[in-house]
N, C-alpha and C positions, 0 to 999 in steps of 0.2 A: 894739322895742318891746316893753312888758312884758307878758308873760301873767299874768293875774290868779289863775288857778289854780296856776301853778308859782310864784308869789309868795307864794301862801297856804301852800303846802307850806314855803317858805322860813321864813316869819314861825311855821310851825308846830313848828321844830325847837328853838324856845324852850321848854323845860319851864316849866310855871305849876301853880298849884293851881286847883282849881276852886270856883266859888261860885254861888250861887244869890242873884240880886238882886230884893229885893221892895220893894213899895209898896204904898198903899192910898188910893182916891180919897175924895172928899168924901161917900160915902153908905158907906164902910166896907167897900167891894167892895176884894178883896185881888188882887193881881197879881205875877207872877213869872216870871224867866226865867234859864236857865243860861248862865255866862258865865266866860272865862277871862280877860277882858279887865280885871283888877282891878290897881290901882297905889295904894301909900300916896303922898302927895305932901308932907305938911308936917306938924311935929310942933307948931309954934307959928305960925298958928293949926291944930288937928288936922285935916288934909283929906286926903281919898282921892278917887278917880276910878273910875268904870267907863264903858264904851262901850256904847251901844246901837245897832243897827242901823236905819236909817231905813227898812227895810222890814219891822222888828218888828211885831207884831199890837198890842203894848202902849205903842208910842211917844209916842202923845200923853199917855197915862196918866201916863207917867214925867217926860215933859218938863214937864207941869203941874202933878205933884204937890209939896207943901211939902216932902217928905222921902222918904227911902228907906234899906232895910237892906241889909248886905251878909253874907251868910251863907258861911263857908268850911268846906267840906264836910271830913268826916273819911273815912278809908279805905275803911270799909264802906259809906258812902253811894252808892254807886253808881247803885242804882236811882232814888233820889231825883234826882241828877244827869240821867239819862235822863228821867224823869218830866217836869221842867222844862224840858228841850231840845226836848220834843215840842210839837205843838199841841193838845194833847188838851183836853177841856172843862174840868172843874174839876181843875185840878192840886193843889188844896190837900184834896182828900177824902182822907179816911184819912192823913191826915197831921198829926203833932202839932206846934204851933207857939203861940207868945204874941205877941201885939201889944205894941211898945214904944213909947216915948212918942211918935213920930211916927204911930203907928198900924200901922208896917210889920212884917210877921211875921218873926219868929227862930224858926229850926226848933230842936227839940229835938237834943241830941248833938252840934251842929256843932263844930268845933274852935276857932272864934273868929267872934265877929260884931260888926256896928258899925252903930249906929242914927244916922244922919245927917240934918240939914236941908239943905235945899238951899242952895248957896253958887253956884255958877255955872255956864253951860252955853254949851258952845262946838261950832260946827259943825265937823265934820272929814270932808270928802268924804261917802262914803256909810254915815258913823256920825256919831252926835251923843254928844259927851263930856259926862258928868255929874259935877260936882264936888261932894263933899259934906263939909259940916262935922262933925264926929264930936261927937254929945251923949252917948253912952254905948257902951259895947263890955264884952266879956268874952271870956275863951280858956281851954283846957286843955291838958294836954299829949299829947292823942291823937296819933295819925299823919295826916297830911293825905292826902287824894285829889290825886293828880296826873295831868297830861296832856301828851301830847307826840306829835307826828306822829300825830294822828288816833287816838290810843289812851289809854287809862288807863295809868299807872305804879304801880308798888306799891313799898314801901320793904322789903316781902318777898313770898315766893312766896303765892298763895292757897293755902289747907289744901288744895283738891283736887288742885291741881298738885303740892304738896309731897308729900303723899301718893302721888302717881303716880311721881313722881321717886325718891323713897326707898325704895318698896317693892322686892321682890327681883325677879331675873330680870337679863336683858341690857338693858342700855342701849345706843341708837342715838341720836345727837344729830345733826341736819341743818340746813341753813339754806335759807330762801327770799331771795336777794339779788338787786336791781336795780340796774342802772347805765344812766343814758343811754336809758332806755326800752327797756331788754333785761333778760332774765332769766338767770341762772346756772344753767347745767345740766351734769351729768355723765355720760358716756356709757361703758358697760361695752365695752370693746374686744374683747372675744369675742364676746358675745351681741347687740350693739347695743342693749340695752336703755338709755332714757333714764331719768335720775332727778334728784332734787335732790341737791347734796353732802351727803354722810353719812359719819359716822366713828363711833368707839366713845366720843369723850369732846368735851369742850368747853372743858377746861382749858388752862391757858395754853402758850406756845408752845413750852415746853421739854417737853412730854409729846408721845410718838412718836405717840401716835394721837389728837391733839388736832385739833377743827374747826378753831382757829384757826391752827394751823400748816401744815394742809393749804392754808388760804387763802393764808397768808402765803408758803409756798412757790411759789404758782401767781402772785404779785405781786399778791395781795388783802389792803389791810389792813382789814380789819373787826374791829367791836367787838361785834356781835351783842347790840344792846340791848334787842331786844324779843321776848317770847314769842310765837309765834303759834300753834302747835298743841301738844297733848301728849296722846298716847294709847298703848293697850296692844294688842297683838296677841298672845293667847297668852302665854308667859313673856319677850316681849318688849316692852321699853317705847321709845317714840318721842318724843324732843321737838325740834320746830323752833322756830328763831328767824327774825326778820324784820330785814332792813336794806336803806337805800337808800343806795348809795354816792355821793360826790361825785366822787371819780376812782380810777382803776385803773393801775396800772403796766403795762408790758408784759406780757399775760398768757401765763404759761408754761403751756403745755399738756400737761406730761407725765404730771399726773394727769386727763387727758381731762376738763379743765372747757372751756365756752365759754360766752359769751354770745349769746343768740338775742332775733330780735326777739319781742314778745309775740303778734304776729300770725303769727308762724311757729315756733309751738312745736310739735315733732314728736309731736303727742299718740298717734299710732298706734304711737310707740316706747316708750311709758309703759304699763308691765304691772301696775304698783301704782295700784289703783282709789283706794286713799287719797292719793296725790299727786295725781291726777286731779282729785279733790274738792277737795283743797288749794287746787290752782291756780286753779281755776274761781271759787272763793270770793275768792280773792285778787285777780283780776281784777276780779270785781264790786266790790268792797272799795276797791280802787286806782282805779277811775272817780269814786267818792264821795269819795274820801279820807278816809275813815271805816273803820277796821279794828275786829277783833275776836279774841278768841282760843277756840280750840276745845279743849275738854277731854272725854275719855270712852274711846271703845274703838274698835278698827278700822272697826266698821261704824255706830255711833251715838252721841251724845254732846251736850254742850250748848255753844253759842255765846255768849259774854259780848260785849254790845254796848258800844261807845263811841258817846259823844254827838258832834254836829258839832263841829268847831273853832271856837272863838269863840262869838257869841250870835246 
């Protein structure tokens, strides 16, 4: 039997762009929701599709509208994505947009937009597929906002993180790695202190102090695709990555690494408060399948949220 939450995580491995789908009713009231379920369908005729959950607040509006628009968001439009992923009151307040021929809003500075008339509607389980015929469109060469595994992706580092990583001082690079419902930890053989795997570099496996090499030598093939936290403590900078593994070879414990069940994390052996705080945040976000990135210093900073996967 398929676990819906686990299946959602598998679907979430497919990296997508982020869109906001909009429409207007007969009274020119406008509606919109954030979605990454957008697909081009045909060039002749020009067709595209989006999915809307049957539980969505605006389902009847969208399925009854004569048309809709798809706004593909730019890399710097995370706040707009979050706003339309919520169930707030007037999402269009303080937002610049223009109504196209269908009356559907198109936001300023999106990297592409498509104004569509209704073409076909398909029932699909707990979603409805809306197929639109493109009447008009536009696009730019700006970088897109991307989404994968419950988090935003970027084609470059954020300015805050880039500044922190490139500043002076020592650099320590660690990883928060999950496999089969377990967390990878490292134990100091002398003191018994527990920490997350951490070294001085994340370079390729040919570098002596590489995190990739440490993991590889222990039987773990990691790619470390997602940033999870970046902070500084005095003259030392810390950067942590996040990854969920699908398989692990026979784990070599010569580097004192082991996987522990999440409900058996040895909290009393973790002496670094930053690690404790990060792990507790991770457990909360994991339960929601919705991750964020922390940027700041040892004691305080900013957490950049990601919207729910899908719409």
